[in-house]
DSSP file (Angstrom, degrees, kcal/mol; ACC not computed):
  #  RESIDUE AA STRUCTURE BP1 BP2  ACC     N-H-->O    O-->H-N    N-H-->O    O-->H-N    TCO  KAPPA ALPHA  PHI   PSI    X-CA   Y-CA   Z-CA
    1    1 A M              0   0    0      0, 0.0     2,-0.4     0, 0.0    25,-0.1   0.000 360.0 360.0 360.0 129.8    4.9    3.9  -35.6
    2    2 A A  B     -a   18   0A   0     15,-2.6    17,-2.1     1,-0.1     3,-0.2  -0.999 360.0-156.3-146.7 139.7    5.6    3.6  -31.9
    3    3 A T  S    S+     0   0    0     -2,-0.4     2,-0.8     1,-0.3    -1,-0.1   0.887  98.2  41.1 -77.8 -41.7    4.1    4.8  -28.7
    4    4 A I  S >> S-     0   0    0      1,-0.2     4,-1.4    17,-0.1     3,-0.8  -0.844  70.0-176.0-111.4  95.4    7.4    4.4  -26.7
    5    5 A T  H 3> S+     0   0    0     -2,-0.8     4,-2.5     1,-0.2     5,-0.2   0.789  77.1  64.3 -65.3 -29.3   10.1    5.7  -29.1
    6    6 A T  H 3> S+     0   0    0      1,-0.2     4,-2.2     2,-0.2    -1,-0.2   0.867 102.5  49.7 -64.7 -34.1   13.0    4.9  -26.7
    7    7 A I  H <> S+     0   0    0     -3,-0.8     4,-1.6     2,-0.2    -1,-0.2   0.916 109.2  52.0 -68.6 -42.3   12.1    1.2  -27.0
    8    8 A S  H  <>S+     0   0    0     -4,-1.4     5,-2.6     1,-0.2     4,-0.3   0.914 111.4  47.3 -58.4 -43.0   12.1    1.4  -30.8
    9    9 A Q  H ><5S+     0   0    0     -4,-2.5     3,-1.3     1,-0.2    -1,-0.2   0.910 108.6  54.8 -64.1 -42.1   15.5    3.1  -30.7
   10   10 A S  H 3<5S+     0   0    0     -4,-2.2    -1,-0.2     1,-0.3    -2,-0.2   0.768 108.4  48.2 -66.8 -25.2   16.9    0.4  -28.3
   11   11 A V  T 3<5S-     0   0    0     -4,-1.6    -1,-0.3    -3,-0.2    -2,-0.2   0.419 122.3-104.9 -94.9   1.4   15.9   -2.4  -30.6
   12   12 A G  T < 5 +     0   0    0     -3,-1.3    -3,-0.2    -4,-0.3    -2,-0.1   0.709  53.4 170.7  90.2  21.2   17.4   -0.7  -33.6
   13   13 A A      < -     0   0    0     -5,-2.6    -1,-0.2    -6,-0.2     3,-0.1  -0.426  20.6-157.7 -62.9 138.1   14.4    0.6  -35.6
   14   14 A N  S    S+     0   0    0      1,-0.2    44,-2.4    43,-0.2     2,-0.5   0.799  77.6  36.7 -91.3 -29.0   15.6    2.9  -38.3
   15   15 A R  E     -b   58   0B   0     42,-0.2     2,-0.5    -7,-0.1    -1,-0.2  -0.988  69.9-177.7-125.4 123.7   12.5    4.9  -38.9
   16   16 A I  E     -b   59   0B   0     42,-2.7    44,-3.3    -2,-0.5   -11,-0.0  -0.978  11.0-171.9-127.9 124.5   10.3    5.9  -35.9
   17   17 A V        -     0   0    0     -2,-0.5   -15,-2.6    42,-0.2    44,-0.1  -0.955  27.0-131.9-113.1 112.5    7.0    7.8  -36.0
   18   18 A P  B     -a    2   0A   0      0, 0.0   -15,-0.2     0, 0.0     2,-0.2  -0.341  24.9-163.4 -65.2 141.9    5.8    8.7  -32.5
   19   19 A T        -     0   0    0    -17,-2.1     7,-0.2     1,-0.1   -14,-0.1  -0.466  22.6-107.9-115.3-170.2    2.1    7.9  -31.8
   20   20 A V  S    S-     0   0    0      5,-2.7     2,-0.3     1,-0.3     6,-0.1   0.967  77.4 -10.4 -90.8 -60.4   -0.3    9.0  -29.1
   21   21 A A        -     0   0    0      3,-0.7    -1,-0.3     1,-0.1     6,-0.2  -0.967  58.3-112.2-147.0 155.8   -1.1    6.3  -26.5
   22   22 A I  S    S+     0   0    0     -2,-0.3    -1,-0.1     1,-0.2   -19,-0.1   0.922 114.3  43.6 -59.9 -48.5   -0.6    2.6  -25.9
   23   23 A P  S    S+     0   0    0      0, 0.0    -1,-0.2     0, 0.0    -3,-0.0   0.861 132.4  21.0 -70.4 -29.6   -4.3    1.5  -26.3
   24   24 A Y    >   +     0   0    0      1,-0.1     3,-1.8     4,-0.1    -3,-0.7  -0.668  68.7 178.1-136.2  79.6   -4.9    3.7  -29.4
   25   25 A P  T 3  S+     0   0    0      0, 0.0    -5,-2.7     0, 0.0    -1,-0.1   0.830  85.3  33.3 -55.6 -36.5   -1.6    4.6  -31.1
   26   26 A V  T 3  S-     0   0    0      1,-0.4    16,-0.1    -7,-0.2    17,-0.1  -0.084 131.7 -59.4-113.2  35.4   -3.2    6.5  -33.9
   27   27 A G    <   -     0   0    0     -3,-1.8    -1,-0.4    -6,-0.2     8,-0.0   0.062  63.5 -69.8 106.0 148.2   -6.2    8.0  -32.1
   28   28 A N    >   -     0   0    0      1,-0.2     3,-1.7    -3,-0.1     4,-0.2  -0.583  34.5-152.8 -73.6 117.7   -9.2    6.8  -30.2
   29   29 A P  G >  S+     0   0    0      0, 0.0     3,-1.2     0, 0.0    -1,-0.2   0.729  91.3  68.6 -66.1 -20.7  -11.7    5.2  -32.6
   30   30 A D  G 3  S+     0   0    0      1,-0.2    -2,-0.1     2,-0.1    -3,-0.0   0.671  88.3  65.3 -71.2 -15.5  -14.6    6.1  -30.3
   31   31 A L  G X  S-     0   0    0     -3,-1.7     3,-1.6     1,-0.2    -1,-0.2   0.541  84.0-174.5 -86.1  -6.6  -14.0    9.8  -31.1
   32   32 A G  T X>  +     0   0    0     -3,-1.2     3,-1.6     1,-0.3     4,-0.6  -0.192  63.5   6.8  55.8-130.6  -15.1    9.2  -34.7
   33   33 A E  H >> S+     0   0    0      1,-0.3     3,-0.6     2,-0.2     4,-0.6   0.750 119.5  72.7 -60.5 -26.0  -14.7   12.1  -37.1
   34   34 A K  H <4 S+     0   0    0     -3,-1.6     4,-0.3     1,-0.3    -1,-0.3   0.852 106.9  35.1 -56.6 -35.3  -13.0   14.2  -34.5
   35   35 A E  H <> S+     0   0    0     -3,-1.6     4,-2.8    -7,-0.2    -1,-0.3   0.506  91.9  94.4 -98.8  -6.2   -9.9   12.1  -34.8
   36   36 A D  H <X S+     0   0    0     -3,-0.6     4,-2.5    -4,-0.6     5,-0.2   0.917  86.8  46.3 -56.4 -49.7  -10.1   11.4  -38.6
   37   37 A A  H  X S+     0   0    0     -4,-0.6     4,-2.1     1,-0.2    -1,-0.2   0.892 113.3  51.1 -61.9 -39.1   -7.8   14.3  -39.6
   38   38 A F  H  > S+     0   0    0     -4,-0.3     4,-2.2     2,-0.2    -1,-0.2   0.929 109.9  49.1 -64.0 -45.3   -5.3   13.4  -36.9
   39   39 A R  H  X S+     0   0    0     -4,-2.8     4,-2.4     1,-0.2     5,-0.2   0.917 110.3  50.7 -61.0 -43.8   -5.2    9.7  -38.1
   40   40 A H  H  X S+     0   0    0     -4,-2.5     4,-2.5    -5,-0.2    -1,-0.2   0.905 109.8  50.5 -60.9 -41.5   -4.7   10.7  -41.7
   41   41 A E  H  X S+     0   0    0     -4,-2.1     4,-2.3     2,-0.2    -1,-0.2   0.904 109.7  51.0 -63.8 -41.1   -1.8   13.0  -40.7
   42   42 A M  H  X S+     0   0    0     -4,-2.2     4,-2.0     2,-0.2    -2,-0.2   0.928 112.3  45.4 -63.0 -45.2   -0.2   10.2  -38.7
   43   43 A V  H  X S+     0   0    0     -4,-2.4     4,-2.5     2,-0.2    -2,-0.2   0.901 111.3  53.0 -67.2 -39.5   -0.4    7.7  -41.6
   44   44 A E  H  X S+     0   0    0     -4,-2.5     4,-2.6     1,-0.2    -1,-0.2   0.918 108.5  50.8 -60.2 -42.7    0.9   10.4  -44.0
   45   45 A R  H  X S+     0   0    0     -4,-2.3     4,-1.8     1,-0.2    -1,-0.2   0.909 110.4  49.4 -61.5 -41.3    3.9   11.0  -41.8
   46   46 A A  H  X S+     0   0    0     -4,-2.0     4,-1.3     2,-0.2    -2,-0.2   0.913 111.6  47.9 -64.6 -42.8    4.6    7.2  -41.6
   47   47 A V  H  X S+     0   0    0     -4,-2.5     4,-1.0     1,-0.2     3,-0.4   0.919 111.3  51.0 -65.9 -42.6    4.4    6.8  -45.4
   48   48 A K  H  < S+     0   0    0     -4,-2.6     4,-0.4     1,-0.2     3,-0.4   0.853 104.2  58.9 -62.7 -33.7    6.7    9.9  -45.9
   49   49 A S  H >< S+     0   0    0     -4,-1.8     3,-0.9     1,-0.2    -1,-0.2   0.866 102.6  53.4 -63.9 -34.5    9.2    8.4  -43.5
   50   50 A L  H 3< S+     0   0    0     -4,-1.3    -1,-0.2    -3,-0.4    -2,-0.2   0.789 108.8  49.0 -70.1 -26.5    9.5    5.3  -45.7
   51   51 A A  T 3< S+     0   0    0     -4,-1.0     2,-0.5    -3,-0.4    -1,-0.2   0.441  93.2  96.7 -90.7  -0.6   10.3    7.5  -48.7
   52   52 A T  S <  S-     0   0    0     -3,-0.9     2,-0.3    -4,-0.4    -3,-0.0  -0.778  74.0-129.2 -96.0 129.4   12.9    9.5  -46.9
   53   53 A D        +     0   0    0     -2,-0.5     2,-0.3     2,-0.0    -2,-0.1  -0.592  36.0 175.0 -72.7 132.7   16.6    8.5  -47.2
   54   54 A I        -     0   0    0     -2,-0.3     3,-0.1     1,-0.1   -39,-0.0  -0.933  31.8-165.1-135.4 160.2   18.3    8.1  -43.8
   55   55 A T  S    S+     0   0    0     -2,-0.3     2,-0.3     1,-0.2    -1,-0.1   0.469  78.4  20.0-119.5 -10.4   21.7    7.0  -42.5
   56   56 A E  S    S-     0   0    0    -42,-0.1    -1,-0.2     0, 0.0   -42,-0.0  -0.930 105.3 -56.5-149.5 171.1   20.8    6.5  -38.9
   57   57 A S        -     0   0    0     -2,-0.3     2,-0.4    -3,-0.1   -42,-0.2  -0.312  61.4-168.4 -54.9 128.1   17.8    5.9  -36.6
   58   58 A T  E     -b   15   0B   0    -44,-2.4   -42,-2.7   -45,-0.0     2,-0.6  -0.978  20.2-148.3-130.8 133.3   15.5    8.8  -37.2
   59   59 A I  E     -b   16   0B   0     -2,-0.4     2,-0.9   -44,-0.2   -42,-0.2  -0.891  13.8-152.0 -98.4 123.2   12.4   10.0  -35.3
   60   60 A F              0   0    0    -44,-3.3   -11,-0.1    -2,-0.6    -2,-0.0  -0.820 360.0 360.0 -99.0 101.3    9.8   11.6  -37.6
   61   61 A K              0   0    0     -2,-0.9    -1,-0.1   -44,-0.1   -44,-0.1   0.434 360.0 360.0 -91.5 360.0    7.8   14.1  -35.6
């Protein structure tokens, strides 16, 4: 999971899941329940990326 995907690509990350913002990559914790569904979706996307066969650096949007 990365806020700046270009940096992840430049260092050779093979699976990249874009996030929201530098201070709160998976959502602002101060927003409470408002962001819960969003956070769950982000984590699900990251877990699915680990289970996906890839041959090159891939961004999971």
